[in-house]
Every structure is written in C-alpha cells, then in structure tokens.
C-alpha positions, 0 to 999 in steps of 0.5 A: 780282264787285263789290258796292257798290264791293267785290270780294267775291272779293277780300275773301273771299280776303283773310279765308281769308289772315287765317285761314291765318295764325291757324291757324298761329300756333294751332299754334305756341300748341299747341306751345309750350303743351305745351313749356312744361308739359312743362318744368315751366312750368305756368302758362305752359303754361296761359296758351299753351292759353288763347291757342290757344282765343282763336285758335279763336274768331277763326277762328270769328269769321272764317267767320262774317265770310265767311257774312255777307259772302255774306248782305250781297252778296245783299241789297245794294241795287245795284252801281256800276261805276267805270272807273279 
C-alpha cells in the first residue's frame, strides 16, 4: 500500500533488513567482547559490551520507527497515485 507516495510495505521491509543487519553486528560485538575479555583485554571487552548495548538501542529505535510508520500512515491526510 502506498501512503503519500511511499510504499509502506517496502519501507517496513527495509527497516526489517536494517534490523537484521544490526542483530548480526550485535552478535559479533558480543562474541568479540568475550574473546577479548577472556584473553585479558578487559577494557576492550568492556568497550565492545558497551557497543553491544548501543546496538540494542538502535534495534529498539527501529521498532519505534515501525510503530510510528503505522501511526503516521493511519493519520495521513490522503494519498496520491502516480503513473510512471
């Protein structure tokens, strides 16, 4: 469905793709944090765990964006269909 010239289904899929990518990076940060800490690089492990938590915040923001998209689409003034 298009709302105000935006394909909302495609937009939601793209947000999901970003979320999948961030989920993978979060897992890597987690694994590297433990690898570093186990090897005696305590500060590196802490920094990587901090990055992991920031990636959790990114994923939460993406969920909020999807929720906002639904709310914005429901409240949109109208729609325009253009033939290309």
